[in-house]
mmJSON file of the N, C-alpha and C atoms, coordinates in Angstrom:
{"data_MODEL":{"atom_site":{
"group_PDB":["ATOM","ATOM","ATOM","ATOM","ATOM","ATOM","ATOM","ATOM","ATOM","ATOM","ATOM","ATOM","ATOM","ATOM","ATOM","ATOM","ATOM","ATOM","ATOM","ATOM","ATOM","ATOM","ATOM","ATOM","ATOM","ATOM","ATOM","ATOM","ATOM","ATOM","ATOM","ATOM","ATOM","ATOM","ATOM","ATOM","ATOM","ATOM","ATOM","ATOM","ATOM","ATOM","ATOM","ATOM","ATOM","ATOM","ATOM","ATOM","ATOM","ATOM","ATOM","ATOM","ATOM","ATOM","ATOM","ATOM","ATOM","ATOM","ATOM","ATOM","ATOM","ATOM","ATOM","ATOM","ATOM","ATOM","ATOM","ATOM","ATOM","ATOM","ATOM","ATOM","ATOM","ATOM","ATOM","ATOM","ATOM","ATOM","ATOM","ATOM","ATOM","ATOM","ATOM","ATOM","ATOM","ATOM","ATOM","ATOM","ATOM","ATOM","ATOM","ATOM","ATOM","ATOM","ATOM","ATOM","ATOM","ATOM","ATOM","ATOM","ATOM","ATOM","ATOM","ATOM","ATOM","ATOM","ATOM","ATOM","ATOM","ATOM","ATOM","ATOM","ATOM","ATOM","ATOM","ATOM","ATOM","ATOM","ATOM","ATOM","ATOM","ATOM","ATOM","ATOM","ATOM","ATOM","ATOM","ATOM","ATOM","ATOM","ATOM","ATOM","ATOM","ATOM","ATOM","ATOM","ATOM","ATOM","ATOM","ATOM","ATOM","ATOM","ATOM","ATOM","ATOM","ATOM","ATOM","ATOM","ATOM","ATOM","ATOM","ATOM","ATOM","ATOM","ATOM","ATOM","ATOM","ATOM","ATOM","ATOM","ATOM","ATOM","ATOM","ATOM","ATOM","ATOM","ATOM","ATOM","ATOM","ATOM","ATOM","ATOM","ATOM","ATOM","ATOM","ATOM","ATOM","ATOM","ATOM","ATOM","ATOM","ATOM","ATOM","ATOM","ATOM","ATOM","ATOM","ATOM","ATOM","ATOM","ATOM","ATOM","ATOM","ATOM","ATOM","ATOM","ATOM","ATOM","ATOM","ATOM","ATOM","ATOM","ATOM","ATOM","ATOM","ATOM","ATOM","ATOM","ATOM","ATOM","ATOM","ATOM","ATOM","ATOM","ATOM","ATOM","ATOM","ATOM","ATOM","ATOM","ATOM","ATOM","ATOM","ATOM","ATOM","ATOM","ATOM","ATOM","ATOM","ATOM","ATOM","ATOM","ATOM","ATOM","ATOM","ATOM","ATOM","ATOM","ATOM","ATOM"],
"id":[1,2,3,4,5,6,7,8,9,10,11,12,13,14,15,16,17,18,19,20,21,22,23,24,25,26,27,28,29,30,31,32,33,34,35,36,37,38,39,40,41,42,43,44,45,46,47,48,49,50,51,52,53,54,55,56,57,58,59,60,61,62,63,64,65,66,67,68,69,70,71,72,73,74,75,76,77,78,79,80,81,82,83,84,85,86,87,88,89,90,91,92,93,94,95,96,97,98,99,100,101,102,103,104,105,106,107,108,109,110,111,112,113,114,115,116,117,118,119,120,121,122,123,124,125,126,127,128,129,130,131,132,133,134,135,136,137,138,139,140,141,142,143,144,145,146,147,148,149,150,151,152,153,154,155,156,157,158,159,160,161,162,163,164,165,166,167,168,169,170,171,172,173,174,175,176,177,178,179,180,181,182,183,184,185,186,187,188,189,190,191,192,193,194,195,196,197,198,199,200,201,202,203,204,205,206,207,208,209,210,211,212,213,214,215,216,217,218,219,220,221,222,223,224,225,226,227,228,229,230,231,232,233,234,235,236,237,238,239,240],
"type_symbol":["N","C","C","N","C","C","N","C","C","N","C","C","N","C","C","N","C","C","N","C","C","N","C","C","N","C","C","N","C","C","N","C","C","N","C","C","N","C","C","N","C","C","N","C","C","N","C","C","N","C","C","N","C","C","N","C","C","N","C","C","N","C","C","N","C","C","N","C","C","N","C","C","N","C","C","N","C","C","N","C","C","N","C","C","N","C","C","N","C","C","N","C","C","N","C","C","N","C","C","N","C","C","N","C","C","N","C","C","N","C","C","N","C","C","N","C","C","N","C","C","N","C","C","N","C","C","N","C","C","N","C","C","N","C","C","N","C","C","N","C","C","N","C","C","N","C","C","N","C","C","N","C","C","N","C","C","N","C","C","N","C","C","N","C","C","N","C","C","N","C","C","N","C","C","N","C","C","N","C","C","N","C","C","N","C","C","N","C","C","N","C","C","N","C","C","N","C","C","N","C","C","N","C","C","N","C","C","N","C","C","N","C","C","N","C","C","N","C","C","N","C","C","N","C","C","N","C","C","N","C","C","N","C","C","N","C","C","N","C","C"],
"label_atom_id":["N","CA","C","N","CA","C","N","CA","C","N","CA","C","N","CA","C","N","CA","C","N","CA","C","N","CA","C","N","CA","C","N","CA","C","N","CA","C","N","CA","C","N","CA","C","N","CA","C","N","CA","C","N","CA","C","N","CA","C","N","CA","C","N","CA","C","N","CA","C","N","CA","C","N","CA","C","N","CA","C","N","CA","C","N","CA","C","N","CA","C","N","CA","C","N","CA","C","N","CA","C","N","CA","C","N","CA","C","N","CA","C","N","CA","C","N","CA","C","N","CA","C","N","CA","C","N","CA","C","N","CA","C","N","CA","C","N","CA","C","N","CA","C","N","CA","C","N","CA","C","N","CA","C","N","CA","C","N","CA","C","N","CA","C","N","CA","C","N","CA","C","N","CA","C","N","CA","C","N","CA","C","N","CA","C","N","CA","C","N","CA","C","N","CA","C","N","CA","C","N","CA","C","N","CA","C","N","CA","C","N","CA","C","N","CA","C","N","CA","C","N","CA","C","N","CA","C","N","CA","C","N","CA","C","N","CA","C","N","CA","C","N","CA","C","N","CA","C","N","CA","C","N","CA","C","N","CA","C","N","CA","C","N","CA","C","N","CA","C","N","CA","C","N","CA","C","N","CA","C"],
"label_alt_id":[null,null,null,null,null,null,null,null,null,null,null,null,null,null,null,null,null,null,null,null,null,null,null,null,null,null,null,null,null,null,null,null,null,null,null,null,null,null,null,null,null,null,null,null,null,null,null,null,null,null,null,null,null,null,null,null,null,null,null,null,null,null,null,null,null,null,null,null,null,null,null,null,null,null,null,null,null,null,null,null,null,null,null,null,null,null,null,null,null,null,null,null,null,null,null,null,null,null,null,null,null,null,null,null,null,null,null,null,null,null,null,null,null,null,null,null,null,null,null,null,null,null,null,null,null,null,null,null,null,null,null,null,null,null,null,null,null,null,null,null,null,null,null,null,null,null,null,null,null,null,null,null,null,null,null,null,null,null,null,null,null,null,null,null,null,null,null,null,null,null,null,null,null,null,null,null,null,null,null,null,null,null,null,null,null,null,null,null,null,null,null,null,null,null,null,null,null,null,null,null,null,null,null,null,null,null,null,null,null,null,null,null,null,null,null,null,null,null,null,null,null,null,null,null,null,null,null,null,null,null,null,null,null,null,null,null,null,null,null,null],
"label_comp_id":["MET","MET","MET","ALA","ALA","ALA","PRO","PRO","PRO","LYS","LYS","LYS","ASN","ASN","ASN","LEU","LEU","LEU","LEU","LEU","LEU","GLY","GLY","GLY","ALA","ALA","ALA","GLY","GLY","GLY","VAL","VAL","VAL","ASN","ASN","ASN","TYR","TYR","TYR","THR","THR","THR","PRO","PRO","PRO","ASN","ASN","ASN","GLN","GLN","GLN","TRP","TRP","TRP","LYS","LYS","LYS","ARG","ARG","ARG","LEU","LEU","LEU","LEU","LEU","LEU","VAL","VAL","VAL","TYR","TYR","TYR","LEU","LEU","LEU","ASP","ASP","ASP","LEU","LEU","LEU","PRO","PRO","PRO","GLU","GLU","GLU","MET","MET","MET","THR","THR","THR","PRO","PRO","PRO","ASP","ASP","ASP","ASN","ASN","ASN","ASN","ASN","ASN","ALA","ALA","ALA","ALA","ALA","ALA","GLU","GLU","GLU","ASN","ASN","ASN","ALA","ALA","ALA","ILE","ILE","ILE","ARG","ARG","ARG","SER","SER","SER","PHE","PHE","PHE","VAL","VAL","VAL","ILE","ILE","ILE","GLY","GLY","GLY","ARG","ARG","ARG","LYS","LYS","LYS","ASN","ASN","ASN","TRP","TRP","TRP","LEU","LEU","LEU","PHE","PHE","PHE","ALA","ALA","ALA","GLY","GLY","GLY","THR","THR","THR","GLN","GLN","GLN","GLY","GLY","GLY","GLY","GLY","GLY","ALA","ALA","ALA","LYS","LYS","LYS","ALA","ALA","ALA","SER","SER","SER","ALA","ALA","ALA","ALA","ALA","ALA","LEU","LEU","LEU","ASP","ASP","ASP","SER","SER","SER","LEU","LEU","LEU","VAL","VAL","VAL","GLU","GLU","GLU","THR","THR","THR","ALA","ALA","ALA","LYS","LYS","LYS","ARG","ARG","ARG","GLN","GLN","GLN","PHE","PHE","PHE","GLY","GLY","GLY","THR","THR","THR","VAL","VAL","VAL"],
"label_asym_id":["A","A","A","A","A","A","A","A","A","A","A","A","A","A","A","A","A","A","A","A","A","A","A","A","A","A","A","A","A","A","A","A","A","A","A","A","A","A","A","A","A","A","A","A","A","A","A","A","A","A","A","A","A","A","A","A","A","A","A","A","A","A","A","A","A","A","A","A","A","A","A","A","A","A","A","A","A","A","A","A","A","A","A","A","A","A","A","A","A","A","A","A","A","A","A","A","A","A","A","A","A","A","A","A","A","A","A","A","A","A","A","A","A","A","A","A","A","A","A","A","A","A","A","A","A","A","A","A","A","A","A","A","A","A","A","A","A","A","A","A","A","A","A","A","A","A","A","A","A","A","A","A","A","A","A","A","A","A","A","A","A","A","A","A","A","A","A","A","A","A","A","A","A","A","A","A","A","A","A","A","A","A","A","A","A","A","A","A","A","A","A","A","A","A","A","A","A","A","A","A","A","A","A","A","A","A","A","A","A","A","A","A","A","A","A","A","A","A","A","A","A","A","A","A","A","A","A","A","A","A","A","A","A","A","A","A","A","A","A","A"],
"label_entity_id":["1","1","1","1","1","1","1","1","1","1","1","1","1","1","1","1","1","1","1","1","1","1","1","1","1","1","1","1","1","1","1","1","1","1","1","1","1","1","1","1","1","1","1","1","1","1","1","1","1","1","1","1","1","1","1","1","1","1","1","1","1","1","1","1","1","1","1","1","1","1","1","1","1","1","1","1","1","1","1","1","1","1","1","1","1","1","1","1","1","1","1","1","1","1","1","1","1","1","1","1","1","1","1","1","1","1","1","1","1","1","1","1","1","1","1","1","1","1","1","1","1","1","1","1","1","1","1","1","1","1","1","1","1","1","1","1","1","1","1","1","1","1","1","1","1","1","1","1","1","1","1","1","1","1","1","1","1","1","1","1","1","1","1","1","1","1","1","1","1","1","1","1","1","1","1","1","1","1","1","1","1","1","1","1","1","1","1","1","1","1","1","1","1","1","1","1","1","1","1","1","1","1","1","1","1","1","1","1","1","1","1","1","1","1","1","1","1","1","1","1","1","1","1","1","1","1","1","1","1","1","1","1","1","1","1","1","1","1","1","1"],
"label_seq_id":[1,1,1,2,2,2,3,3,3,4,4,4,5,5,5,6,6,6,7,7,7,8,8,8,9,9,9,10,10,10,11,11,11,12,12,12,13,13,13,14,14,14,15,15,15,16,16,16,17,17,17,18,18,18,19,19,19,20,20,20,21,21,21,22,22,22,23,23,23,24,24,24,25,25,25,26,26,26,27,27,27,28,28,28,29,29,29,30,30,30,31,31,31,32,32,32,33,33,33,34,34,34,35,35,35,36,36,36,37,37,37,38,38,38,39,39,39,40,40,40,41,41,41,42,42,42,43,43,43,44,44,44,45,45,45,46,46,46,47,47,47,48,48,48,49,49,49,50,50,50,51,51,51,52,52,52,53,53,53,54,54,54,55,55,55,56,56,56,57,57,57,58,58,58,59,59,59,60,60,60,61,61,61,62,62,62,63,63,63,64,64,64,65,65,65,66,66,66,67,67,67,68,68,68,69,69,69,70,70,70,71,71,71,72,72,72,73,73,73,74,74,74,75,75,75,76,76,76,77,77,77,78,78,78,79,79,79,80,80,80],
"pdbx_PDB_ins_code":[null,null,null,null,null,null,null,null,null,null,null,null,null,null,null,null,null,null,null,null,null,null,null,null,null,null,null,null,null,null,null,null,null,null,null,null,null,null,null,null,null,null,null,null,null,null,null,null,null,null,null,null,null,null,null,null,null,null,null,null,null,null,null,null,null,null,null,null,null,null,null,null,null,null,null,null,null,null,null,null,null,null,null,null,null,null,null,null,null,null,null,null,null,null,null,null,null,null,null,null,null,null,null,null,null,null,null,null,null,null,null,null,null,null,null,null,null,null,null,null,null,null,null,null,null,null,null,null,null,null,null,null,null,null,null,null,null,null,null,null,null,null,null,null,null,null,null,null,null,null,null,null,null,null,null,null,null,null,null,null,null,null,null,null,null,null,null,null,null,null,null,null,null,null,null,null,null,null,null,null,null,null,null,null,null,null,null,null,null,null,null,null,null,null,null,null,null,null,null,null,null,null,null,null,null,null,null,null,null,null,null,null,null,null,null,null,null,null,null,null,null,null,null,null,null,null,null,null,null,null,null,null,null,null,null,null,null,null,null,null],
"Cartn_x":[0.844,0.0,0.886,0.581,1.362,0.996,1.897,1.6,0.394,-0.226,-1.433,-1.057,-0.335,-0.041,-0.289,0.032,-0.249,0.498,1.729,2.482,1.83,1.438,0.769,-0.544,-1.284,-2.543,-2.27,-1.211,-0.849,-0.441,0.302,0.727,-0.482,-1.428,-2.641,-3.549,-3.552,-4.419,-3.968,-2.662,-2.099,-2.585,-2.547,-2.993,-4.455,-5.281,-6.692,-6.89,-5.912,-6.021,-5.126,-4.581,-3.584,-4.1,-5.33,-5.874,-5.978,-6.404,-6.489,-5.109,-4.14,-2.772,-2.253,-2.522,-2.06,-2.716,-3.999,-4.682,-4.027,-3.767,-3.119,-1.755,-0.985,0.351,0.297,-0.793,-0.931,-1.38,-1.736,-2.213,-1.151,-0.354,0.758,0.294,-0.959,-1.417,-1.735,-1.789,-2.038,-0.717,-0.741,0.477,0.274,1.335,1.217,1.204,0.855,0.812,-0.417,-0.637,-1.775,-1.31,-0.134,0.417,-0.514,-1.173,-2.076,-3.205,-3.771,-4.848,-4.32,-3.156,-2.56,-2.297,-1.762,-1.483,-2.762,-3.817,-5.077,-5.71,-5.516,-6.157,-5.214,-3.988,-3.01,-3.5,-4.101,-4.551,-5.628,-6.457,-7.481,-6.863,-5.872,-5.227,-4.508,-3.842,-3.126,-4.111,-5.258,-6.242,-7.182,-7.006,-7.926,-8.136,-7.085,-7.23,-8.016,-7.903,-8.651,-10.155,-10.564,-11.99,-12.62,-11.805,-12.339,-12.921,-12.53,-12.953,-13.907,-14.692,-15.639,-16.754,-16.937,-17.942,-19.256,-19.833,-21.106,-21.074,-22.049,-22.159,-22.462,-23.266,-23.571,-22.333,-21.487,-20.242,-19.309,-19.265,-18.427,-18.945,-20.267,-20.843,-20.58,-20.701,-20.438,-18.973,-18.08,-16.658,-16.359,-16.966,-16.753,-17.276,-18.43,-18.998,-18.1,-17.604,-16.723,-15.413,-14.835,-13.592,-13.809,-14.938,-15.245,-15.369,-16.036,-16.199,-14.847,-14.008,-12.688,-11.838,-11.799,-10.983,-11.512,-12.837,-13.414,-13.042,-13.114,-12.735,-11.251,-10.412,-8.988,-8.753,-9.443,-9.283,-9.846,-10.99,-11.661,-10.844,-10.244,-9.53,-8.027,-7.599,-6.213,-5.199,-5.575,-4.613,-4.033,-4.275,-3.738,-2.425],
"Cartn_y":[-1.183,0.0,1.242,2.153,3.387,4.342,5.266,6.227,7.091,7.669,8.476,9.943,10.205,11.568,11.639,12.751,12.896,11.87,11.577,10.58,9.208,8.874,7.605,7.501,8.601,8.611,8.348,8.932,8.704,7.263,6.7,5.304,4.382,4.656,3.834,4.027,5.199,5.521,4.816,4.72,4.217,2.816,1.818,0.478,0.453,1.31,1.352,1.937,2.66,3.321,2.675,1.507,0.892,0.653,0.158,-0.093,1.201,2.27,3.565,4.065,3.855,4.272,3.528,2.241,1.466,1.935,2.271,2.804,4.123,4.97,6.258,6.058,5.108,4.873,4.304,3.64,3.061,4.078,5.281,6.299,7.382,7.309,8.26,9.702,9.914,11.293,12.013,11.281,11.914,12.381,13.537,14.068,14.215,14.108,14.198,15.636,16.572,17.964,18.656,19.854,20.629,21.954,21.952,23.185,23.822,23.011,23.577,24.356,23.786,24.475,25.733,25.614,26.775,27.906,27.576,28.597,29.213,28.418,28.923,29.955,29.821,30.754,31.851,31.861,32.829,34.27,34.631,36.02,36.383,35.409,35.683,35.885,35.078,35.187,36.529,36.936,38.213,39.372,39.266,40.344,40.305,39.34,39.14,40.401,41.128,42.33,43.418,43.46,44.454,44.237,42.993,42.692,43.249,43.537,44.129,45.509,46.1,47.457,47.482,46.431,46.359,47.389,47.903,48.941,48.385,47.462,46.875,45.375,44.687,43.261,43.022,43.87,43.757,43.947,44.899,45.129,43.93,43.314,42.136,40.975,40.808,39.733,39.967,41.214,41.537,41.275,41.644,41.42,39.917,39.141,37.694,37.074,37.532,36.993,37.321,38.548,38.944,38.163,38.027,37.256,35.807,35.235,33.854,33.723,34.67,34.657,34.745,35.645,35.826,34.576,34.011,32.818,31.622,31.498,30.414,30.567,31.789,32.03,31.73,32.122,31.839,30.347,29.614,28.16,27.511,27.998,27.435,27.628,28.799,29.115,28.91,28.295,27.874,28.971,30.047,31.12,31.043,29.937,29.783,29.065],
"Cartn_z":[0.0,0.0,0.0,-0.886,-1.003,0.139,0.47,1.528,1.185,2.214,2.012,1.794,0.725,0.313,-1.195,-1.837,-3.264,-4.105,-3.761,-4.504,-4.344,-3.141,-2.894,-3.644,-3.705,-4.457,-5.935,-6.467,-7.868,-8.118,-7.191,-7.325,-7.274,-6.409,-6.322,-7.532,-8.119,-9.258,-10.534,-10.716,-11.971,-12.358,-11.492,-11.928,-12.379,-11.812,-12.199,-13.593,-14.101,-15.399,-16.452,-16.168,-17.034,-18.45,-18.609,-19.942,-20.74,-20.111,-20.796,-21.195,-20.343,-20.663,-21.891,-21.973,-23.119,-24.413,-24.373,-25.559,-25.967,-25.01,-25.263,-25.934,-25.449,-25.998,-27.407,-27.761,-29.098,-30.145,-29.744,-30.677,-30.847,-31.907,-32.066,-32.272,-32.716,-32.929,-31.613,-30.527,-29.231,-28.642,-28.027,-27.426,-25.924,-25.149,-23.695,-23.183,-24.018,-23.573,-24.143,-23.685,-24.17,-24.765,-25.399,-25.962,-26.988,-27.801,-28.811,-28.139,-27.097,-26.375,-25.686,-25.068,-24.394,-25.386,-26.544,-27.552,-28.093,-28.199,-28.731,-27.803,-26.504,-25.569,-25.076,-25.567,-25.073,-25.198,-26.342,-26.514,-25.494,-25.146,-24.137,-22.763,-22.452,-21.146,-21.023,-22.083,-22.053,-21.922,-22.594,-22.55,-21.366,-20.492,-19.375,-18.541,-18.231,-17.408,-18.135,-19.453,-20.202,-20.093,-19.932,-19.849,-18.588,-17.597,-16.364,-16.636,-17.744,-18.065,-19.252,-19.422,-20.537,-20.382,-19.198,-18.968,-18.453,-19.171,-18.761,-19.033,-18.479,-18.736,-20.22,-20.802,-22.227,-23.083,-22.701,-23.424,-23.328,-22.158,-21.974,-22.817,-22.867,-23.678,-25.163,-25.604,-27.004,-27.344,-26.445,-26.657,-26.728,-25.833,-25.835,-27.128,-27.593,-28.833,-30.022,-30.077,-31.169,-31.136,-29.942,-29.818,-30.236,-29.84,-30.214,-31.729,-32.35,-33.803,-34.504,-34.053,-34.665,-34.507,-33.307,-33.072,-33.859,-33.977,-34.767,-36.236,-36.756,-38.15,-38.373,-37.438,-37.568,-37.624,-36.787,-36.743,-38.018,-38.457,-39.63,-40.9,-41.032,-42.261,-42.152,-41.056,-40.927,-40.711,-40.067,-39.822,-38.424,-37.739,-36.377,-36.455],
"occupancy":[1.0,1.0,1.0,1.0,1.0,1.0,1.0,1.0,1.0,1.0,1.0,1.0,1.0,1.0,1.0,1.0,1.0,1.0,1.0,1.0,1.0,1.0,1.0,1.0,1.0,1.0,1.0,1.0,1.0,1.0,1.0,1.0,1.0,1.0,1.0,1.0,1.0,1.0,1.0,1.0,1.0,1.0,1.0,1.0,1.0,1.0,1.0,1.0,1.0,1.0,1.0,1.0,1.0,1.0,1.0,1.0,1.0,1.0,1.0,1.0,1.0,1.0,1.0,1.0,1.0,1.0,1.0,1.0,1.0,1.0,1.0,1.0,1.0,1.0,1.0,1.0,1.0,1.0,1.0,1.0,1.0,1.0,1.0,1.0,1.0,1.0,1.0,1.0,1.0,1.0,1.0,1.0,1.0,1.0,1.0,1.0,1.0,1.0,1.0,1.0,1.0,1.0,1.0,1.0,1.0,1.0,1.0,1.0,1.0,1.0,1.0,1.0,1.0,1.0,1.0,1.0,1.0,1.0,1.0,1.0,1.0,1.0,1.0,1.0,1.0,1.0,1.0,1.0,1.0,1.0,1.0,1.0,1.0,1.0,1.0,1.0,1.0,1.0,1.0,1.0,1.0,1.0,1.0,1.0,1.0,1.0,1.0,1.0,1.0,1.0,1.0,1.0,1.0,1.0,1.0,1.0,1.0,1.0,1.0,1.0,1.0,1.0,1.0,1.0,1.0,1.0,1.0,1.0,1.0,1.0,1.0,1.0,1.0,1.0,1.0,1.0,1.0,1.0,1.0,1.0,1.0,1.0,1.0,1.0,1.0,1.0,1.0,1.0,1.0,1.0,1.0,1.0,1.0,1.0,1.0,1.0,1.0,1.0,1.0,1.0,1.0,1.0,1.0,1.0,1.0,1.0,1.0,1.0,1.0,1.0,1.0,1.0,1.0,1.0,1.0,1.0,1.0,1.0,1.0,1.0,1.0,1.0,1.0,1.0,1.0,1.0,1.0,1.0,1.0,1.0,1.0,1.0,1.0,1.0,1.0,1.0,1.0,1.0,1.0,1.0],
"B_iso_or_equiv":[0.0,0.0,0.0,0.0,0.0,0.0,0.0,0.0,0.0,0.0,0.0,0.0,0.0,0.0,0.0,0.0,0.0,0.0,0.0,0.0,0.0,0.0,0.0,0.0,0.0,0.0,0.0,0.0,0.0,0.0,0.0,0.0,0.0,0.0,0.0,0.0,0.0,0.0,0.0,0.0,0.0,0.0,0.0,0.0,0.0,0.0,0.0,0.0,0.0,0.0,0.0,0.0,0.0,0.0,0.0,0.0,0.0,0.0,0.0,0.0,0.0,0.0,0.0,0.0,0.0,0.0,0.0,0.0,0.0,0.0,0.0,0.0,0.0,0.0,0.0,0.0,0.0,0.0,0.0,0.0,0.0,0.0,0.0,0.0,0.0,0.0,0.0,0.0,0.0,0.0,0.0,0.0,0.0,0.0,0.0,0.0,0.0,0.0,0.0,0.0,0.0,0.0,0.0,0.0,0.0,0.0,0.0,0.0,0.0,0.0,0.0,0.0,0.0,0.0,0.0,0.0,0.0,0.0,0.0,0.0,0.0,0.0,0.0,0.0,0.0,0.0,0.0,0.0,0.0,0.0,0.0,0.0,0.0,0.0,0.0,0.0,0.0,0.0,0.0,0.0,0.0,0.0,0.0,0.0,0.0,0.0,0.0,0.0,0.0,0.0,0.0,0.0,0.0,0.0,0.0,0.0,0.0,0.0,0.0,0.0,0.0,0.0,0.0,0.0,0.0,0.0,0.0,0.0,0.0,0.0,0.0,0.0,0.0,0.0,0.0,0.0,0.0,0.0,0.0,0.0,0.0,0.0,0.0,0.0,0.0,0.0,0.0,0.0,0.0,0.0,0.0,0.0,0.0,0.0,0.0,0.0,0.0,0.0,0.0,0.0,0.0,0.0,0.0,0.0,0.0,0.0,0.0,0.0,0.0,0.0,0.0,0.0,0.0,0.0,0.0,0.0,0.0,0.0,0.0,0.0,0.0,0.0,0.0,0.0,0.0,0.0,0.0,0.0,0.0,0.0,0.0,0.0,0.0,0.0,0.0,0.0,0.0,0.0,0.0,0.0],
"pdbx_formal_charge":[null,null,null,null,null,null,null,null,null,null,null,null,null,null,null,null,null,null,null,null,null,null,null,null,null,null,null,null,null,null,null,null,null,null,null,null,null,null,null,null,null,null,null,null,null,null,null,null,null,null,null,null,null,null,null,null,null,null,null,null,null,null,null,null,null,null,null,null,null,null,null,null,null,null,null,null,null,null,null,null,null,null,null,null,null,null,null,null,null,null,null,null,null,null,null,null,null,null,null,null,null,null,null,null,null,null,null,null,null,null,null,null,null,null,null,null,null,null,null,null,null,null,null,null,null,null,null,null,null,null,null,null,null,null,null,null,null,null,null,null,null,null,null,null,null,null,null,null,null,null,null,null,null,null,null,null,null,null,null,null,null,null,null,null,null,null,null,null,null,null,null,null,null,null,null,null,null,null,null,null,null,null,null,null,null,null,null,null,null,null,null,null,null,null,null,null,null,null,null,null,null,null,null,null,null,null,null,null,null,null,null,null,null,null,null,null,null,null,null,null,null,null,null,null,null,null,null,null,null,null,null,null,null,null,null,null,null,null,null,null],
"auth_seq_id":[1,1,1,2,2,2,3,3,3,4,4,4,5,5,5,6,6,6,7,7,7,8,8,8,9,9,9,10,10,10,11,11,11,12,12,12,13,13,13,14,14,14,15,15,15,16,16,16,17,17,17,18,18,18,19,19,19,20,20,20,21,21,21,22,22,22,23,23,23,24,24,24,25,25,25,26,26,26,27,27,27,28,28,28,29,29,29,30,30,30,31,31,31,32,32,32,33,33,33,34,34,34,35,35,35,36,36,36,37,37,37,38,38,38,39,39,39,40,40,40,41,41,41,42,42,42,43,43,43,44,44,44,45,45,45,46,46,46,47,47,47,48,48,48,49,49,49,50,50,50,51,51,51,52,52,52,53,53,53,54,54,54,55,55,55,56,56,56,57,57,57,58,58,58,59,59,59,60,60,60,61,61,61,62,62,62,63,63,63,64,64,64,65,65,65,66,66,66,67,67,67,68,68,68,69,69,69,70,70,70,71,71,71,72,72,72,73,73,73,74,74,74,75,75,75,76,76,76,77,77,77,78,78,78,79,79,79,80,80,80],
"auth_comp_id":["MET","MET","MET","ALA","ALA","ALA","PRO","PRO","PRO","LYS","LYS","LYS","ASN","ASN","ASN","LEU","LEU","LEU","LEU","LEU","LEU","GLY","GLY","GLY","ALA","ALA","ALA","GLY","GLY","GLY","VAL","VAL","VAL","ASN","ASN","ASN","TYR","TYR","TYR","THR","THR","THR","PRO","PRO","PRO","ASN","ASN","ASN","GLN","GLN","GLN","TRP","TRP","TRP","LYS","LYS","LYS","ARG","ARG","ARG","LEU","LEU","LEU","LEU","LEU","LEU","VAL","VAL","VAL","TYR","TYR","TYR","LEU","LEU","LEU","ASP","ASP","ASP","LEU","LEU","LEU","PRO","PRO","PRO","GLU","GLU","GLU","MET","MET","MET","THR","THR","THR","PRO","PRO","PRO","ASP","ASP","ASP","ASN","ASN","ASN","ASN","ASN","ASN","ALA","ALA","ALA","ALA","ALA","ALA","GLU","GLU","GLU","ASN","ASN","ASN","ALA","ALA","ALA","ILE","ILE","ILE","ARG","ARG","ARG","SER","SER","SER","PHE","PHE","PHE","VAL","VAL","VAL","ILE","ILE","ILE","GLY","GLY","GLY","ARG","ARG","ARG","LYS","LYS","LYS","ASN","ASN","ASN","TRP","TRP","TRP","LEU","LEU","LEU","PHE","PHE","PHE","ALA","ALA","ALA","GLY","GLY","GLY","THR","THR","THR","GLN","GLN","GLN","GLY","GLY","GLY","GLY","GLY","GLY","ALA","ALA","ALA","LYS","LYS","LYS","ALA","ALA","ALA","SER","SER","SER","ALA","ALA","ALA","ALA","ALA","ALA","LEU","LEU","LEU","ASP","ASP","ASP","SER","SER","SER","LEU","LEU","LEU","VAL","VAL","VAL","GLU","GLU","GLU","THR","THR","THR","ALA","ALA","ALA","LYS","LYS","LYS","ARG","ARG","ARG","GLN","GLN","GLN","PHE","PHE","PHE","GLY","GLY","GLY","THR","THR","THR","VAL","VAL","VAL"],
"auth_asym_id":["A","A","A","A","A","A","A","A","A","A","A","A","A","A","A","A","A","A","A","A","A","A","A","A","A","A","A","A","A","A","A","A","A","A","A","A","A","A","A","A","A","A","A","A","A","A","A","A","A","A","A","A","A","A","A","A","A","A","A","A","A","A","A","A","A","A","A","A","A","A","A","A","A","A","A","A","A","A","A","A","A","A","A","A","A","A","A","A","A","A","A","A","A","A","A","A","A","A","A","A","A","A","A","A","A","A","A","A","A","A","A","A","A","A","A","A","A","A","A","A","A","A","A","A","A","A","A","A","A","A","A","A","A","A","A","A","A","A","A","A","A","A","A","A","A","A","A","A","A","A","A","A","A","A","A","A","A","A","A","A","A","A","A","A","A","A","A","A","A","A","A","A","A","A","A","A","A","A","A","A","A","A","A","A","A","A","A","A","A","A","A","A","A","A","A","A","A","A","A","A","A","A","A","A","A","A","A","A","A","A","A","A","A","A","A","A","A","A","A","A","A","A","A","A","A","A","A","A","A","A","A","A","A","A","A","A","A","A","A","A"],
"auth_atom_id":["N","CA","C","N","CA","C","N","CA","C","N","CA","C","N","CA","C","N","CA","C","N","CA","C","N","CA","C","N","CA","C","N","CA","C","N","CA","C","N","CA","C","N","CA","C","N","CA","C","N","CA","C","N","CA","C","N","CA","C","N","CA","C","N","CA","C","N","CA","C","N","CA","C","N","CA","C","N","CA","C","N","CA","C","N","CA","C","N","CA","C","N","CA","C","N","CA","C","N","CA","C","N","CA","C","N","CA","C","N","CA","C","N","CA","C","N","CA","C","N","CA","C","N","CA","C","N","CA","C","N","CA","C","N","CA","C","N","CA","C","N","CA","C","N","CA","C","N","CA","C","N","CA","C","N","CA","C","N","CA","C","N","CA","C","N","CA","C","N","CA","C","N","CA","C","N","CA","C","N","CA","C","N","CA","C","N","CA","C","N","CA","C","N","CA","C","N","CA","C","N","CA","C","N","CA","C","N","CA","C","N","CA","C","N","CA","C","N","CA","C","N","CA","C","N","CA","C","N","CA","C","N","CA","C","N","CA","C","N","CA","C","N","CA","C","N","CA","C","N","CA","C","N","CA","C","N","CA","C","N","CA","C","N","CA","C","N","CA","C","N","CA","C","N","CA","C","N","CA","C"],
"pdbx_PDB_model_num":[1,1,1,1,1,1,1,1,1,1,1,1,1,1,1,1,1,1,1,1,1,1,1,1,1,1,1,1,1,1,1,1,1,1,1,1,1,1,1,1,1,1,1,1,1,1,1,1,1,1,1,1,1,1,1,1,1,1,1,1,1,1,1,1,1,1,1,1,1,1,1,1,1,1,1,1,1,1,1,1,1,1,1,1,1,1,1,1,1,1,1,1,1,1,1,1,1,1,1,1,1,1,1,1,1,1,1,1,1,1,1,1,1,1,1,1,1,1,1,1,1,1,1,1,1,1,1,1,1,1,1,1,1,1,1,1,1,1,1,1,1,1,1,1,1,1,1,1,1,1,1,1,1,1,1,1,1,1,1,1,1,1,1,1,1,1,1,1,1,1,1,1,1,1,1,1,1,1,1,1,1,1,1,1,1,1,1,1,1,1,1,1,1,1,1,1,1,1,1,1,1,1,1,1,1,1,1,1,1,1,1,1,1,1,1,1,1,1,1,1,1,1,1,1,1,1,1,1,1,1,1,1,1,1,1,1,1,1,1,1]
}}}
């Protein structure tokens, strides 16, 4: 039995997930990181403080909708 700390919890968790791990290892298109997701949201993270000054809730919603539209178009047309 592993110790009752975070490392021990990880050691106990691993055998229960072994089949999923093997499937993951058999799929070369899967990567062990989330860099693509991190890069996709970077502009939002950088602009996060600016959103505090949207003025109104409606302005914030409009800004979010516009940003979503722009990011979707960038992704759709391959400019990311």
